[in-house]
N, C-alpha and C positions, 0 to 999 in steps of 0.2 A: 947478507948487503939491506936484504926487508928490515932486519931486527935494529940496522945501525940507523935504519931511516926514521924508524919508530923512536928510537930514544933522543938523537937529535931533533926531530918533532918535537917529544917530552920537553925538551931543556929549551927548546925557541918558545912552547906554548909558556912554561912557569917562567920567563927570564919576560916575556912577555908582561905576565901578570903582577909578576915581581917592579916590574919599569914604573906600569900603569899606578899601582897602588903609592911608590913613590910620587908619583907626579899628582896624585889625589891628591898627597899630603903636603906637598909644596908646595898647591896654588889655593892651602888651608890659608886667610888671613890669621894676624892675632893684633887682639886687641889690649891694652896695656890698659891697668884702673888702677889709679892709686886714689885705696879710699880711707876718712878717717877714723882709724880705730871706735870702737862702741865701747860702752862699758863692761858689756859680757860677751865670749867668744859667739854662744849662740846666734846673737844679732847679726856678728862680722860674718858666719859661715853661711847664714839665709843671704843674706847679701849675693854673698859668693856663689851660691846656689842658682837664684835669679841670673844671674846672668849668664853662668857657662850655660844652663837651660839655653836660654834666649842663642848663644856662640852654638851647641849642639845644634839648633833646627836652622841656624844661617851658614855651617859652615865655617864657624870662626873661633878659634882660638885665643879664648880669654884669662889674660894673665892677672889676676886679683892680688893687689897685696895694701894690705894696712898699714898707716904710716899712724904712731906715737903722738900727741900732741908735744910730750918733750923733742923729739928728734923734727918734728916739719918746718920748723922756722930755715933750720941750716939743709936738708933736705929738699924743701922748694927754691931756694937760696942755687943751690947748686946746679938743680936740673934746666932752671929757666937761664942761669950765666952760659951753661956748656950747651943748649940746645937741646941733650937729650930727655926728651921732657915725654911724659905716659900720655898717652891720646884723651882722657879723663882724670879731674884730678876734683877730690873732697877735701873742703876745708873751709874754715873756721871765715865767716861771712867778710871780716875785717881787710883777712889776707886776699881774698877778692878782689876787696876794691881797692888793697894796694898796689897787687898784680896788676889789674887793668889801667892802673897810672901810670906803669911804664911798659905799656905796649905789648903783655906779653900770652894776652888772653886774644879770645874771639867773643865779637857781640853777640849775643844769645837770645835780641828781642824779640823774634820771627817765630823762634822755635819755643820760647816762653809763653807767648801767645797760644803756642799750638798746646801746651802740657793747661793752662788755665782753663782749657776750656771742658776739662775733664774736674770730678768730683766736686761739682759747685763750687769752683775758682779758688786762687789759694789765698792766704790770710796777706796782704801787700802791706805789711806793716814796716816787714825788711826787707824790702825793693829800694832802700834809698842807698841801703848799704853796700848793695852790689853794684849800684850805677855808677859810670862815670861820664861827666860829659852828657850827659840824657840818654846814653848807652846802658845795656843792661848786659851786663859779662860773667854773671851766674844765675843757677834757679834755687831757690831755697832744696835744701834737703829735710830738711826738719825745724823745727821753732825751739827755741827756750822763751820762756818769758820767769817772771819771777810772781811766786804764790807768800800772798802774809798767811803764816801760821799765827793760829789761834789757840790756845786752851780753852776749852770752851768751860771746862770744868772749877776752871782757877774762878773766870767770869762768872759765872750763872754762882759761884762762894761768894764772892762776895756782894750779891744782889743784883747784877747787872745782867742786861741783853750784851749777845754778839756787838762789837762796837761797828760802828759804820760811818765816822768821823777821825777825825786826828783831838779834836778835841775830846770822843770818846776815850781816844786810846791815855790821852795823859792824865783824865779823869780816873780809868780804871786803874792805871797802872798805881797808883797813889794807892789806890785799896786797897790792892794784891799787895805790894809793898809793906802795907800797913798788917794786912791778917795773917801771910805766908810768910813773910821775911826776905822775898826776891826781888830782884830786880826785875819790873816785868820787863821792859822794851830790851831787847839784844839787841841792842842799833850798833857796829861796833864805829868806834872813832880813830884809829890808826889809820895810814898812810897807805890802804889797800883796797885791791879792786872792788871787793864786797863795798867797802865807804862808798865810793865812788858812784856804785851803781845805787845801791838802795839808798845814798843820801838823793843823787835826780829823783829816784823815786817820788821820796818826799816834797823834794821841791817842789813838779810838776803840779804837785796836788794842792799847793797854793799858790800856784802860776807864778811862779819864778823861773828865770830861764837864764840860760850862760848866755842864748843868742835868740832876736828876734828872728819873723819868717823872715827877712831879706838877709840874715847872718848876720847884723850888725851885734857886737857884746854890749850883753843890758843886763847885768849878772848885778851891780849895785840898785837896787830896788825899794820900796818899802817890803813889795812881798817877802823879797828876799831874807830880810831882818828878821818877816816873822820867823822862819825856820831857824835860822840862829838861833833867837830868843826865846825858841820853843825848845830845840836841844839842848842849851845850856841849862835853862831853868830843870829840865828831866833831871839832866844829867848831876845838877850843882845843888839846886833846892832840894826839889822832890827824893833823890836817888833812884828814882828807877830805871836810868839807863848804868847797868854794870860799871864798877870804877875801875877794873881792869880793858874798861873797851877800848882803852887809847894806847892798848898792848897786842890785842886780838891780831889773828891772821887770819887767813879766809875759811880756818876750818871752824874758829873758835864760836861762831854763833852756833852752826850746825853743833857743836857738840852743848852748848850750854842749854838749847833745846832738848836736846837727845836724852842727855844729865836732868829734865827736867829743872832745873836751872833758872826760867826763865819762863813769859807766859807768849810773847810777839817774838818773831823776827820775820827779816823778807829775807826769802832763800827762793831758790831755784829748785825740780822737783826730786834732786839729789835726797835733802831730809825726808821726805813722802817716802821717798824709798826705803829708807835705813829703817824708818820705825815700822813702815808694814812688816818686813820682815825680822826686825827683832824686836819691837815692843807693844803686846797688843793692844797692851793701859794705854798707855799715849798714844796709839792706833785709833782707839777710841772716842779717845776725848779729843782728840785735836780737829781740827776745820781748817781747811784752805780755801780764803778770803778774797774773794776781790780787792783790792787798795783800802785803805780809806781814804775818804771825801777829804778835801779844804775846806777852808773855811767860805769860799763861793760855790761848795759843790764839785770841783773837781775831781776828777778819777785819772788817775795813770800807770801804766804800766810799762818795762822798759823790757824790750825783746832784742833778741839776737839770732844767729841761724849757724846752720851750717850749709853749703853751698858746694852746686858742683860747676864745671867752668869745662872748658876745651882750649888748652895751650894754643896759641898761635901758630905752631912750629911744628903742632903735628899735622900729618896727609891724611886724615883717619875721620875730618868731622862727619860727615855722614853717617859712617858707618857709627859711630860714639852716641852719634842722635837716635842711629833705630836701637842701640842698647838700651838708652834712656828710657826712649820710647816703651821699649818692655818694662824697663824696671820700676816707671813712674806709673804702668796699669794701675785703677782704685784699687784691684782685689790682690797683686802684687805687692804695692806700697804701704797696704793697711798690715801686712804680714810682717813687711818689717817694722811698722810702729806697735804691732801690739808682742811683739818678741821684746822690744826695747823698755815694756812697762813705762812707765810715767817719765821717764828718762828722756824720752823723745817725743814732743809734742808734731801734729800733721800739720801739714800746709796747705791740704785738700777742706774747706771749711766741711761738706761733707761728711769725714772723717770723726769730728767733733761728735755728732751724731749718731754714734753706733753703742751698741751694747758693750764694748770694754770702755769708754767712757761715761755715758749717760746710767749707765748699771750703779756707778758709785756715785751713792750721793756727796761725796769728797769733791768731786769732778762737776758741779751742777754748773758753776760759775767760769768754768774755763773761755766758753766763747767770749761770753761779753772779756775776759780778760783779755785774749787776743786779738778784738776787737780794739779794746784802750791803750793797746801797746804800744810804746815806742822808741824810735831808736837813739841813740848818743848824738847828742847835738842840737835835737830838738828846741825849739821850732824852726832852727836854722835848719838848710839842709846837711843830709851827713856830708861833714866834709874831712878833707886832711887836718885840719885846723882843730877841728871837735876830736880827731883823734890824738893826735898832740897835745891837747889839753889833760885827755885822761891818762895818757902814760905819763905825763910832767906831776900829775898827780897835785893841781893846782885846786882843788875841790878841798879836799879831804886835808891839804897846808891847812888853808884857811879856818876848817874845823881847830888842828892842833892849835893853833896861833889861839883860839879863842879857849879852849878848856884846856891846854896846859901851858900854852905858855900866859896866858893871861891877859889877851889882847880885848880889848872891848867888841862886840857883834860889830858896832859899825866901822872900826878898822881893820878887823878881821874883812871885812866884805869888802872896805876900798880898796887893800891890798891885792885880793884875790881879781877885781876888779880892772885893776891894773896889769897882773901879771897875762892875764886873759886875752887882753886888749894887743898885748906886746907879742902875743903870739900870732894872733889873729891877722896884725901888723905884717907879717913874714908871706903869708898867703896872698 
């Protein structure tokens, strides 16, 4: 009998321990985090590691899934339509603005202000993209800007110093064409994203804008005509823009520079990453410059970002914010930036002034570039109208009208101005 009681007691204790363990497991919360896939697996794994480290400290199971650019549009649409949303989501900034207008994200103004006290504050050039009706619906996760790539060896080979203005670019390009027989300015002229973005950068340097500060269309201006006439001259008379640029895709100017067929391009950090990993000579001869200034001294760049947002239908906003506080700790966040190489630019100002960036002379102007960066729609607000104008390729069609279809600069600009105003009238 005594032996039987002992056995029963052991069984009861074992069952109690088993129940307690199961109860502890069931009490563990789950946080579902959808991250935008990085260009390298190591960075994705590092982000997941940091989040799971926070989860272990707080008895939370973090389910981290990376979403590729190819499927993000359909993935997000299905999630928001069904209400089966993650607790945290990372996506392109323009997705943030779009879904904010749909009413499916939660405002993050106060949370952004909390994080903005760290790391010298965040670069604020991208914030308009993440706002809707004066409220912020996303926190920047990384910045993108464009670099002006310069073949220093070719510039010095024609007896010139590094170009500072667009007049310099036009003049030096002619000299490079004459000496090296290559079209120096690798500027796309087809109806693609690269043309839309890089042409805006040139326009802004000339004080040419689609919108004024009040959001009114002001495209048809003397300053805009200056830009069109410059591009027409470089392409047709000087032949310093490649003839094939009218049929380029978004990787063509990358390839032209990487294959040493041009001296200047406007492009994000992906080209630099390629030449650093694949061509020591080209890397040594490349300068990453600020954008050239226009005739009145204006310099401008274009910026975009990835954003972190909280779906409105999630019931775990406070838990999600706690995880993000840990992810955005300056030391943790800087590990992510350095893992991604030059593909990610930091959102914190202080992180530009670290050995990773300031020990590389290629990036000495990076802080100035970020401060000069504007968003699509500048000088007006980031708006749905500005986004549709970009999608409809109105600007690039205007250059095609002039270069391919033979319109005068004046007619091409008038037609584009009319198209811009028709879109603006819908909003």
